[in-house]
C-alpha positions in Angstrom: 48.9 -58.7 120.2 45.5 -60.1 120.0 44.2 -57.3 122.0 45.7 -54.6 119.9 44.7 -56.0 117.0 41.3 -56.6 118.0 40.8 -52.9 119.1 41.8 -52.1 115.5 39.2 -54.2 114.1 41.5 -56.7 112.8 40.8 -60.3 114.0 43.4 -62.8 114.5 43.4 -66.3 115.9 45.1 -67.8 118.9 47.3 -70.6 117.5 49.1 -73.3 119.8 52.3 -74.7 117.8 55.2 -77.3 118.6 58.1 -75.1 118.4 61.7 -76.0 118.4 64.4 -75.8 115.2 63.5 -78.8 112.8 60.9 -80.2 114.8 58.2 -81.8 112.7 57.3 -84.5 114.6 53.4 -84.3 115.6 50.8 -87.1 116.2 47.7 -85.6 114.1 45.2 -88.4 114.7 46.0 -88.7 118.7 44.5 -85.9 120.9 46.9 -84.9 123.6 48.9 -82.0 124.9 51.9 -81.6 122.4 52.2 -77.8 122.1 54.8 -75.5 123.8 54.2 -72.0 122.3 51.8 -69.5 120.9 51.7 -67.5 117.7 48.8 -65.5 116.2 47.1 -66.0 112.7 45.6 -63.3 110.9 42.9 -64.3 108.5 43.4 -62.8 105.2 40.9 -63.0 101.9 43.3 -65.2 100.0 46.0 -66.3 102.4 47.1 -65.8 106.5 49.6 -63.6 108.1 51.3 -65.2 110.8 52.8 -63.2 113.7 55.7 -64.6 116.1 55.0 -62.0 118.9 57.7 -63.5 121.2 60.5 -62.2 118.8 61.3 -58.3 118.8 63.1 -58.8 115.7 61.5 -61.1 113.5 59.5 -59.3 110.5 55.8 -59.6 110.6 54.6 -62.3 108.3 57.6 -64.7 108.7 58.1 -67.7 110.5 61.5 -69.0 110.9 63.0 -72.5 111.6 61.2 -72.4 115.2 57.8 -72.7 114.0 57.6 -73.2 110.0 56.2 -76.1 108.4 54.3 -77.7 111.2 50.5 -78.5 112.1 49.3 -75.8 114.5 45.9 -75.6 116.3 43.7 -72.6 115.3 41.8 -71.9 118.7 38.6 -70.7 117.7 34.9 -70.1 119.7 33.6 -72.9 117.2 35.6 -75.0 114.7 39.1 -75.4 115.8 41.1 -77.0 113.6 44.6 -78.0 112.6 46.3 -76.2 109.8 50.0 -76.1 108.8 52.5 -73.2 108.8 53.9 -71.7 106.0 56.9 -73.9 104.3 60.1 -72.7 102.7 61.5 -74.6 100.0 64.9 -75.2 98.8 64.5 -72.1 96.1 63.4 -69.7 99.2 66.3 -70.8 101.5 69.3 -69.5 99.5 73.0 -68.8 100.2 74.5 -66.9 97.3 78.1 -66.0 97.7 80.4 -64.0 95.2 84.0 -64.3 96.6 86.8 -62.0 95.3 90.1 -63.1 96.2 93.8 -62.3 95.8 96.5 -64.8 96.2 100.0 -63.7 96.9 103.2 -65.9 95.6 104.0 -66.7 99.2 100.5 -68.3 99.5 98.5 -65.9 101.6 95.2 -65.0 100.5 93.0 -61.8 101.0 89.1 -62.5 100.6 86.1 -60.3 100.0 82.9 -62.1 100.3 79.3 -60.8 99.8 77.0 -63.2 100.6 73.2 -63.0 100.3 71.3 -65.3 102.6 67.2 -65.9 102.3 64.5 -67.3 104.3 65.7 -69.8 107.0 69.4 -69.3 105.8 69.3 -66.2 107.4 68.1 -67.1 110.7 71.1 -67.6 112.5 72.8 -64.7 111.5 69.7 -62.6 112.2 69.7 -63.9 115.8 73.8 -63.3 116.3 73.6 -59.7 115.1 70.4 -58.8 117.0 71.9 -60.4 120.3 75.7 -60.1 120.1 77.7 -56.7 120.1 80.1 -56.1 117.3 83.0 -57.6 119.4 81.0 -60.8 120.2 80.3 -61.1 116.6 83.9 -60.8 115.5 84.5 -63.6 117.8 82.1 -65.8 116.4 83.5 -65.3 112.9 86.6 -66.0 113.6 85.5 -69.6 114.4 83.1 -69.9 111.5 84.9 -70.6 108.5 87.4 -73.7 107.5 90.2 -71.5 106.7 93.1 -72.5 108.8 94.6 -69.4 110.2 92.8 -66.4 109.2 91.8 -62.7 110.9 88.5 -60.9 110.1 89.6 -57.4 109.1 85.8 -56.1 108.3 82.6 -57.3 108.4 79.2 -55.4 108.0 75.2 -56.9 107.8 72.4 -55.1 106.3 68.8 -56.8 106.4 65.7 -56.0 104.5 62.1 -57.6 103.9 61.0 -58.8 100.6 58.6 -61.2 100.1 61.0 -63.2 102.6 63.5 -61.6 104.8 67.1 -61.2 103.2 70.2 -60.7 105.0 73.4 -59.5 103.3 76.8 -60.0 104.7 80.2 -58.3 103.4 83.3 -59.5 105.1 87.1 -59.1 104.6 89.3 -61.7 105.7 93.2 -62.6 105.5 94.4 -66.0 105.6 97.6 -66.9 106.3 99.2 -70.1 104.2 96.3 -70.9 102.2 98.2 -72.1 99.2 100.9 -75.0 99.8 103.7 -73.4 98.2 106.7 -75.7 97.0 109.2 -74.3 94.7 107.6 -72.7 91.7 104.3 -74.3 92.6 100.9 -73.1 94.4 98.5 -76.1 95.2 95.1 -74.8 97.0 91.4 -75.4 96.7 89.4 -73.0 94.7 86.5 -73.8 97.1 87.5 -70.9 99.2 84.6 -70.6 101.9 82.0 -73.3 101.6 83.8 -76.8 102.4 81.5 -79.3 104.2 82.5 -82.0 106.4 79.8 -84.3 105.3 81.2 -87.6 105.9 78.9 -90.3 107.9 79.7 -93.2 109.7 78.8 -96.6 108.1 75.2 -97.6 109.4 74.3 -100.9 107.9 72.1 -102.1 110.5 70.1 -98.6 110.3 66.1 -99.5 111.2 65.1 -95.6 111.1 63.9 -93.6 108.1 66.4 -90.6 107.0 64.6 -87.5 107.6 65.4 -84.4 106.1 63.6 -81.1 107.3 65.7 -78.4 106.0 65.9 -77.9 102.2 68.5 -75.2 100.6 70.4 -73.8 98.1 73.9 -72.8 98.3 75.8 -71.4 95.3 79.4 -70.0 95.2 81.0 -68.0 92.4 84.6 -67.5 93.2 87.2 -65.3 91.4 91.0 -65.7 92.9 93.6 -63.4 91.3 97.1 -65.2 91.3 98.6 -63.2 88.5 99.9 -64.2 85.1 102.9 -66.2 84.4 101.4 -69.6 85.5 100.5 -73.1 83.7 98.2 -75.3 85.1 99.6 -78.6 86.2 96.4 -80.2 87.6 92.9 -78.8 87.6 90.0 -80.0 89.3 87.4 -81.9 87.2 84.2 -80.9 86.8 81.6 -82.6 88.9 77.8 -82.7 88.3 75.5 -85.4 90.0 72.0 -85.6 90.9 70.4 -88.2 93.7 67.3 -88.4 95.8 69.0 -86.2 98.5 69.6 -83.5 95.9 72.4 -82.4 93.6 75.8 -80.9 93.3 77.9 -79.5 90.5 81.3 -77.5 90.6 83.6 -76.4 87.9 87.0 -74.6 87.7 89.3 -72.9 85.3 92.5 -70.6 85.2 92.0 -67.7 82.8 93.9 -64.7 82.2 95.6 -64.7 85.7 92.7 -65.7 87.8 91.0 -69.1 88.7 87.4 -69.0 88.5 85.2 -71.5 90.3 81.7 -72.1 90.5 79.7 -74.4 92.9 76.0 -75.1 93.4 74.7 -78.0 95.9 71.0 -78.3 96.6 69.8 -80.3 99.2 66.3 -81.6 99.1 63.5 -82.7 102.2 62.0 -85.7 102.4 61.6 -88.8 104.2 63.8 -91.9 102.9 64.0 -95.5 103.8 66.8 -96.8 106.0 68.0 -98.9 103.2 69.3 -95.9 101.2 71.8 -94.9 104.1 74.8 -96.0 101.7 73.4 -94.1 99.0 73.5 -90.8 101.3 76.8 -91.9 102.6 78.2 -91.9 99.0 76.3 -88.5 98.4 78.0 -86.8 101.0 81.4 -88.6 100.6 81.2 -87.3 96.7 80.4 -83.4 97.9 83.4 -83.6 100.6 85.6 -85.0 97.9 84.8 -82.2 95.2 84.7 -79.4 97.8 88.5 -80.3 98.5 89.7 -81.0 95.2 92.8 -78.7 94.4 94.5 -76.9 91.6 98.1 -77.0 90.8 100.0 -73.8 89.2 103.6 -73.6 87.9 105.2 -70.4 87.4 106.7 -70.1 84.0 110.2 -69.2 83.2 
């Protein structure tokens, strides 16, 4: 790529990087061999274009979790120096999901979910759809969601590059016995597809700092059609809290025969002292509890 750009009179710089998903550890003040990969930097008047030449599918100008947000060495004839690759924040690493579902009186659920993934949120799926056959992709999807017994009926993916790469997923899922049915009652979690298992082990003796290198924002908007003729016996309370590690909010209502649910989780990046481990435990515990809150509907006479 360097030779081809040179032939086209486009200067580029051989760039050494310590690659690896989530790797940010680097000793900048001690000269040593810490690099394991090469990318290209194409300097521009106001910015630079970064090229990950090993990948045959990654869009030009985008560096995923493999090489983003870390020191790299620009190797020049004179004046080689360390600079930093682009960083993607929680506003750029997004997962925006819209779920429309229908719940039958016997507890089975039919889901249509449209999800837009941007920046690092789309990296894994980008790799999957370019590396696996449709049959293998379906096998992965059959293990991906915390839905108990379910079947993937249809799925499609489309990609586009704007300022950052975007990947759109449309998926139809049939879930058996999603709701617990007891007499006239339906009991189920309105958070259909984004339940996290965030419980951490207690670690009062922790010495090392807590480090998050992957900030992101997840937003779910869910509509579950259950039909008219129900009244609410129990409803998840609205939740909203903000901590140093991120924020979370969720709300739920039953209106005109449908359960309407909203969830927004944002996790920040940063380095936090070990003394905040208990706060982190509580942060994730509160999210796990809210994610699994259930609504109880009773069929009216």
